[in-house]
C-alpha positions, 0 to 999 in steps of 0.5 A: 886297933882293938881300941880304935871307935868306929864312931866318925866313919859311922857318922861320917856316913850318917851326914852323908846319907843325911845331906843326899836325903835333903838335897833330894827332899829339896829337889823334889818339884823343881828342874834339878837341883837348881831350883828354876822348876818352871816358877814363874816370877811375878812381875808388874803389870805393863801397859799394853802387853798380855798376863802372858808376857808379864809372866815371861821368867829371865830365870829359864831364858839364863838357864837355857842360854847356859846349858846351851853355851856349856854343852859339848855336844850342842857346839860340836853338833850345831853352833860351829855349824851355824857360827861357819854358815854366819860368819860366810854370809858376813863376809859376803855382805848379805847377812840378815838378823832375821834369818840369823835368829831363826837358825839360833832358835833350831839350836835353842830348840835342841837345846830345850829338848836336851835338857828336858830330856836330861833334867826334866819332872816331867814337863814338856820341854816345850811348856819348860822353855815357852816361845818368848823365852826361846825366840829372847834366847835366839837373840842373844845368841845372836848379839854373842854371834854379831859381838864376836864378829865385830871383835874380830873372832871367827875369821878361821871359821870362814871358807877358804874363799872369803878368808880373806873378807 
């Protein structure tokens, strides 16, 4: 073993340190390593819309929705309760889209707060995801629920008295 060189070990360690340094440098000023960092995408001016609505970012909406869809704590804590509630409303025939989207907004706000705690670079959660973005995510979550309901999902979430619906 006296003739073996430590060069591959040293080279590997140096590459690993370099990769971490570049990763940290690249992530500086962003929200996490994915580079969404609160930057807004400028879009062409639309007639009848305010400047604030023109700067709204689809990337923030997508990021928040994916985070909510894939977080186990949010799913167990809120999503299942919302699904059960809305499934019962659908079975009773008293479902109201406006109220359902308001219900999904509670989940979206919890998701935005949790995302901000985990990945924030100091921004407040309500500045990372403005109200139009959060409303859009709530609408998309509601649309996903309705699509799944029409396909026959969530029947197992119904209370026993509505199980035949």
